[in-house]
C-alpha positions, 0 to 999 in steps of 0.5 A: 221163357219169361214174357213179363218181367215183374221187376220192370219199373212199369209194374210197380204201381198196383193199379197197372198190374190190376188193369193188365190182368182185368183187361185179359180176363175181360177180353176172355169174357167178350170172346165167350159172349161173342161165341169164339171159345178158342180166343176166350181160352187164349185170353184167359191163359194170358190173364192167368199168366199175367196174374201169376207173374204180376201178383204171385211172384211179384216182389216189390223192389225198394225205390232207389233215390238218384243222387242229386248231381250239382255241377262244380265250378272247378270241373268246368275249368281245365286242370292245371296239370293238363294245361302245363303239359300242352306244347305251345304252338312255338315249340315244346313246353319247358 
């Protein structure tokens, strides 16, 4: 089961990946100081998993530039083929 998708665009920046891992290990330190080893182990395990997924198995994807879409004046008008096939309100088209 994969909890973190390393290919998600949110993880492209290095500082985001560092912050996630640092918060997990920092919270483990807070729990150790607070005297709750159970939650310290859980937080450290989350930090270790985040480090594994975001640094060890991370393969950066090249950024794909989206094509610039420019509206054409021709697309706004109705094509002649379709308008010729439409029947008039008086009767069928000839």
